[in-house]
C-alpha positions as CSV (number, residue, x, y, z in Angstrom):
1,X,-23.6,-16.8,-35.0
2,X,-25.6,-14.0,-33.4
3,X,-27.6,-11.8,-35.7
4,X,-29.4,-8.7,-34.5
5,X,-33.2,-8.9,-34.7
6,X,-35.1,-6.2,-36.4
7,X,-38.5,-7.2,-35.2
8,X,-40.3,-3.9,-34.3
9,X,-41.9,-5.6,-31.3
10,X,-38.4,-6.2,-29.9
11,X,-36.9,-3.0,-31.0
12,X,-39.4,-0.9,-29.1
13,X,-38.3,-2.5,-25.8
14,X,-34.7,-2.1,-26.7
15,X,-35.3,1.6,-27.3
16,X,-37.1,1.8,-24.0
17,X,-33.8,0.6,-22.3
18,X,-32.5,4.1,-23.2
19,X,-35.3,5.9,-21.3
20,X,-34.2,8.4,-18.6
21,X,-36.8,6.8,-16.3
22,X,-35.5,3.8,-14.4
23,X,-39.0,2.3,-14.1
24,X,-39.3,2.3,-17.9
25,X,-36.0,0.6,-18.2
26,X,-37.0,-2.0,-15.7
27,X,-40.2,-2.7,-17.6
28,X,-38.2,-3.0,-20.8
29,X,-35.6,-5.4,-19.5
30,X,-38.3,-7.6,-17.7
31,X,-40.3,-7.7,-21.0
32,X,-37.3,-8.7,-23.0
33,X,-36.6,-11.4,-20.5
34,X,-40.2,-12.6,-20.8
35,X,-40.1,-12.6,-24.6
36,X,-36.9,-14.6,-24.7
37,X,-35.9,-13.4,-28.2
38,X,-32.2,-13.5,-28.8
39,X,-32.6,-10.4,-31.0
40,X,-32.4,-8.5,-27.8
41,X,-28.9,-9.6,-26.9
42,X,-27.1,-6.5,-28.1
43,X,-29.5,-4.3,-26.2
44,X,-29.1,-6.4,-23.1
45,X,-25.3,-6.2,-23.2
46,X,-25.6,-2.4,-23.3
47,X,-28.0,-2.7,-20.3
48,X,-25.2,-4.3,-18.3
49,X,-23.8,-0.8,-17.9
50,X,-27.1,0.7,-16.8
51,X,-26.9,3.0,-13.8
52,X,-29.5,0.9,-12.0
53,X,-28.2,-2.3,-10.4
54,X,-31.7,-3.8,-10.7
55,X,-31.7,-3.3,-14.5
56,X,-28.1,-4.7,-14.7
57,X,-29.0,-7.8,-12.7
58,X,-32.0,-8.7,-14.8
59,X,-29.9,-8.2,-17.9
60,X,-27.3,-10.6,-16.6
61,X,-30.0,-13.2,-15.8
62,X,-31.6,-12.8,-19.2
63,X,-28.3,-13.2,-21.0
64,X,-27.6,-16.3,-18.9
65,X,-31.0,-17.7,-19.9
66,X,-30.1,-17.1,-23.6
67,X,-26.9,-19.0,-23.1
68,X,-25.3,-17.3,-26.2
69,X,-21.5,-17.2,-26.0
70,X,-21.5,-13.7,-27.6
71,X,-22.3,-12.3,-24.2
72,X,-19.3,-13.9,-22.4
73,X,-16.9,-11.0,-22.7
74,X,-19.5,-8.6,-21.3
75,X,-20.4,-10.9,-18.5
76,X,-16.7,-11.2,-17.6
77,X,-16.7,-7.4,-17.1
78,X,-19.6,-7.8,-14.7
79,X,-17.3,-9.9,-12.4
80,X,-15.8,-6.6,-11.3
81,X,-19.1,-4.9,-10.5
82,X,-19.2,-2.9,-7.3
83,X,-22.5,-4.8,-6.5
84,X,-22.0,-8.2,-4.9
85,X,-25.3,-9.6,-6.2
86,X,-24.4,-8.7,-9.8
87,X,-20.9,-10.3,-9.5
88,X,-22.5,-13.5,-8.1
89,X,-25.1,-13.6,-10.9
90,X,-22.5,-13.1,-13.6
91,X,-20.3,-15.8,-12.0
92,X,-23.2,-18.2,-11.9
93,X,-23.9,-17.5,-15.6
94,X,-20.3,-17.9,-16.7
95,X,-20.0,-21.2,-14.8
96,X,-22.4,-22.6,-17.3
97,X,-21.4,-20.6,-20.4
98,X,-17.6,-20.7,-20.4
99,X,-15.8,-23.4,-22.3
100,X,-12.2,-24.3,-23.3
101,X,-12.3,-21.7,-26.2
102,X,-12.7,-19.0,-23.6
103,X,-9.5,-19.7,-21.8
104,X,-7.6,-16.7,-23.2
105,X,-10.4,-14.3,-22.3
106,X,-10.2,-15.5,-18.7
107,X,-6.5,-15.3,-18.6
108,X,-6.6,-11.8,-20.0
109,X,-9.0,-10.8,-17.3
110,X,-6.6,-12.0,-14.6
111,X,-4.4,-9.1,-15.4
112,X,-7.0,-6.7,-14.2
113,X,-6.1,-5.1,-10.9
114,X,-9.4,-6.0,-9.4
115,X,-9.6,-8.5,-6.6
116,X,-13.2,-9.4,-7.4
117,X,-12.4,-10.1,-11.1
118,X,-9.3,-12.1,-10.2
119,X,-11.1,-14.3,-7.6
120,X,-14.0,-15.0,-9.9
121,X,-11.8,-15.8,-12.9
122,X,-9.8,-18.2,-10.7
123,X,-13.0,-19.9,-9.9
124,X,-14.0,-20.1,-13.6
125,X,-10.7,-21.7,-14.5
126,X,-11.7,-24.7,-12.5
127,X,-14.3,-25.5,-15.1
128,X,-11.9,-25.5,-18.0
129,X,-9.2,-27.6,-16.2
130,X,-6.5,-26.5,-18.6
131,X,-2.9,-26.8,-17.3
132,X,-1.9,-23.9,-19.5
133,X,-3.5,-21.7,-16.8
134,X,-0.8,-22.7,-14.2
135,X,1.7,-19.9,-14.9
136,X,-1.1,-17.4,-14.5
137,X,-2.3,-19.0,-11.2
138,X,1.1,-19.3,-9.5
139,X,1.7,-15.6,-8.8
140,X,-1.4,-15.5,-6.7
141,X,0.1,-17.9,-4.2
142,X,2.1,-14.9,-3.0
143,X,-0.8,-12.4,-3.1
144,X,-1.2,-10.0,-0.1
145,X,-4.9,-11.0,-0.1
146,X,-5.7,-14.3,1.6
147,X,-8.8,-14.7,-0.5
148,X,-6.7,-14.8,-3.6
149,X,-4.2,-17.2,-2.2
150,X,-7.0,-19.5,-1.2
151,X,-8.7,-19.2,-4.6
152,X,-5.5,-19.9,-6.4
153,X,-4.4,-23.0,-4.5
154,X,-8.0,-24.4,-4.8
155,X,-7.9,-23.8,-8.6
156,X,-4.6,-25.7,-8.8
157,X,-6.5,-28.8,-7.7
158,X,-8.6,-28.7,-10.8
159,X,-5.9,-28.3,-13.4
160,X,-5.5,-31.4,-15.5
161,X,-2.2,-33.3,-15.4
162,X,-0.6,-30.9,-12.7
163,X,0.7,-33.4,-10.1
164,X,3.8,-31.5,-8.9
165,X,3.8,-27.9,-7.8
166,X,6.4,-27.0,-5.2
167,X,5.2,-23.4,-4.7
168,X,1.9,-24.7,-3.4
169,X,3.5,-26.5,-0.5
170,X,4.4,-23.4,1.4
171,X,0.7,-22.5,1.7
172,X,0.2,-25.4,4.2
173,X,1.9,-23.0,6.7
174,X,0.0,-19.9,5.7
175,X,-0.9,-17.6,8.6
176,X,-4.6,-17.6,7.5
177,X,-6.5,-20.8,8.3
178,X,-8.8,-20.6,5.3
179,X,-5.7,-20.7,3.0
180,X,-4.3,-23.7,4.9
181,X,-7.6,-25.5,4.6
182,X,-7.6,-25.2,0.9
183,X,-3.9,-26.0,0.6
184,X,-4.0,-29.3,2.4
185,X,-6.9,-30.4,0.3
186,X,-4.9,-29.6,-2.8
187,X,-1.9,-31.5,-1.6
188,X,-3.9,-34.7,-1.8
189,X,-3.7,-34.3,-5.6
190,X,0.1,-33.7,-5.7
191,X,3.1,-36.0,-5.7
192,X,5.8,-33.7,-4.6
193,X,8.3,-35.4,-2.2
194,X,7.3,-33.5,0.9
195,X,3.5,-33.8,0.5
196,X,2.9,-36.7,2.9
197,X,5.2,-35.2,5.6
198,X,3.5,-31.8,5.4
199,X,0.0,-33.4,5.6
200,X,1.1,-35.5,8.6
201,X,2.3,-32.3,10.3
202,X,-1.0,-30.5,9.5
203,X,-3.0,-33.5,10.7
204,X,-1.3,-33.7,14.1
205,X,-0.2,-30.1,14.8
206,X,-2.4,-27.5,13.1
207,X,-4.4,-25.4,15.5
208,X,-7.4,-25.3,13.2
209,X,-9.5,-28.5,13.3
210,X,-10.8,-28.0,9.8
211,X,-7.2,-28.0,8.5
212,X,-6.6,-31.3,10.4
213,X,-9.8,-32.8,9.0
214,X,-8.8,-31.7,5.4
215,X,-5.4,-33.2,5.9
216,X,-6.9,-36.5,6.9
217,X,-9.0,-36.4,3.7
218,X,-5.9,-35.8,1.6
219,X,-4.1,-38.6,3.3
220,X,-7.0,-40.9,2.4
221,X,-6.5,-40.0,-1.2
222,X,-2.8,-40.7,-1.1
223,X,-3.0,-43.9,1.1
224,X,0.8,-43.7,1.7
225,X,2.1,-46.1,4.4
226,X,4.4,-43.3,5.6
227,X,1.4,-41.6,7.1
228,X,0.4,-44.5,9.5
229,X,2.0,-43.0,12.6
230,X,0.4,-39.6,12.2
231,X,-3.0,-41.2,11.4
232,X,-2.8,-43.4,14.6
233,X,-2.0,-40.3,16.6
234,X,-4.9,-38.4,15.1
235,X,-7.4,-41.0,16.2
236,X,-7.2,-39.3,19.6
237,X,-7.9,-35.8,18.1
238,X,-10.4,-33.9,20.3
239,X,-12.6,-33.0,17.2
240,X,-14.8,-35.9,16.1
241,X,-14.7,-35.0,12.4
242,X,-11.0,-35.3,12.4
243,X,-11.3,-38.8,14.0
244,X,-13.9,-39.7,11.5
245,X,-11.8,-38.8,8.4
246,X,-8.7,-40.3,10.0
247,X,-10.5,-43.6,10.4
248,X,-11.5,-43.4,6.7
249,X,-7.9,-42.7,5.8
250,X,-6.9,-45.8,7.8
251,X,-9.5,-47.8,5.9
252,X,-7.9,-47.0,2.6
253,X,-4.4,-47.5,3.9
254,X,-5.1,-50.8,5.5
255,X,-6.5,-52.1,2.1
256,X,-2.9,-51.8,0.9
257,X,-0.8,-52.7,3.9
258,X,-1.2,-54.6,7.2
259,X,0.1,-52.4,9.9
260,X,-0.9,-53.6,13.4
261,X,0.1,-50.2,14.9
262,X,-3.4,-49.0,13.9
263,X,-5.3,-51.7,15.7
264,X,-5.3,-50.4,19.3
265,X,-6.4,-46.9,18.2
266,X,-9.2,-48.4,16.0
267,X,-10.4,-50.7,18.8
268,X,-10.6,-47.7,21.1
269,X,-12.6,-45.8,18.5
270,X,-15.3,-48.5,18.6
271,X,-16.4,-46.8,21.8
272,X,-16.2,-43.3,20.5
273,X,-19.2,-41.1,21.4
274,X,-19.9,-40.4,17.7
275,X,-21.4,-43.2,15.7
276,X,-19.7,-42.1,12.5
277,X,-16.3,-42.7,14.1
278,X,-17.4,-46.1,15.5
279,X,-18.7,-47.1,12.1
280,X,-15.6,-46.1,10.2
281,X,-13.3,-47.6,12.8
282,X,-15.1,-50.9,12.4
283,X,-14.7,-50.9,8.6
284,X,-11.0,-50.1,9.0
285,X,-10.6,-53.1,11.4
286,X,-12.2,-55.3,8.8
287,X,-9.7,-54.1,6.2
288,X,-6.9,-54.8,8.7
289,X,-8.1,-58.3,8.8
290,X,-6.6,-59.4,12.2
291,X,-8.6,-61.9,14.3
292,X,-7.5,-60.1,17.5
293,X,-10.0,-57.4,16.7
294,X,-13.0,-59.8,16.7
295,X,-13.9,-59.6,20.4
296,X,-14.1,-55.8,20.3
297,X,-16.1,-55.9,17.0
298,X,-18.5,-58.5,18.4
299,X,-19.2,-56.1,21.4
300,X,-20.4,-53.5,18.9
301,X,-23.1,-55.7,17.6
302,X,-25.2,-54.3,20.4
303,X,-24.4,-50.7,19.4
304,X,-27.4,-48.3,19.6
305,X,-26.7,-47.1,16.0
306,X,-27.9,-49.5,13.3
307,X,-25.1,-48.5,10.9
308,X,-22.5,-49.3,13.4
309,X,-24.0,-52.8,13.9
310,X,-24.2,-53.4,10.1
311,X,-20.6,-52.3,9.4
312,X,-19.3,-54.2,12.4
313,X,-20.9,-57.4,11.2
314,X,-19.4,-56.8,7.8
315,X,-16.0,-56.4,9.3
316,X,-16.4,-59.6,11.4
317,X,-17.5,-61.5,8.3
318,X,-14.5,-60.2,6.3
319,X,-12.0,-61.2,9.0
320,X,-13.6,-64.6,9.5
321,X,-13.3,-65.4,5.8
322,X,-9.6,-64.7,5.8
323,X,-7.1,-67.6,5.9
324,X,-5.9,-68.5,9.4
325,X,-2.5,-67.3,8.5
326,X,-3.7,-63.8,8.7
327,X,-4.7,-64.1,12.3
328,X,-2.3,-63.1,15.0
């Protein structure tokens, strides 16, 4: 429990926080930060409403350092500050201070008609992970603000035990690419019936390469054989990061199923101009476990990149240890 301090040495600085001179208030708040006495918490909470942004920010930082949960409601109010640096400092503080017991405070704050508060609260809900927040998050999927749609669909990813959420699927086709990027990453954590199809469409057809890359990452998580055709096609993507994460998705998928449709694309990728793609393609071929890939892998043992040589050798060793029955 927080108890106010009556230490005269602290009280004089708290009183100075009421000075009409901003320099006096700055000296006072900096001194209270230096003293580190929790008896100053009440005065520092009042200082969060100081007309000087500099005083406010130091007060936020000091309350963060005290780490006393009594300051949480006041820090939540700071999430709506007109000053970006104060909002950011309050958010950083609350990321460390909020706990499950603060869920209702955060949900109440979501009702404020302030985009800054709403975005920051959506971010804080990711720390608590509570599925009870879902009904409060869902309305933001249809917000007129892209930043709120993006924040909401990202938060969905962090809510425990939420594995189906049909309203989230529509955001894969959002007109704003930042929303689509967040949405396809979230779909990798869902099991709705259309998830794999939507991710395959995003991987092969979205105009934004970061959306395509994120779709490959989600397909790696899901490792669904239904994605094989799209993944094979994406190995020819013009953006190397998409090819890289597609190869990784194929690695995961080929651990579960042997599908030779992937082999030509992976063999071609062994000559990709980017070493990350060559390395991940070699590992995927090792997981495929087909001896027909050995000649191409052996050629990469002279690759200029040491990682490619190492991973190619591992793939060769893995294939050669398999029973002859697995060779084509």
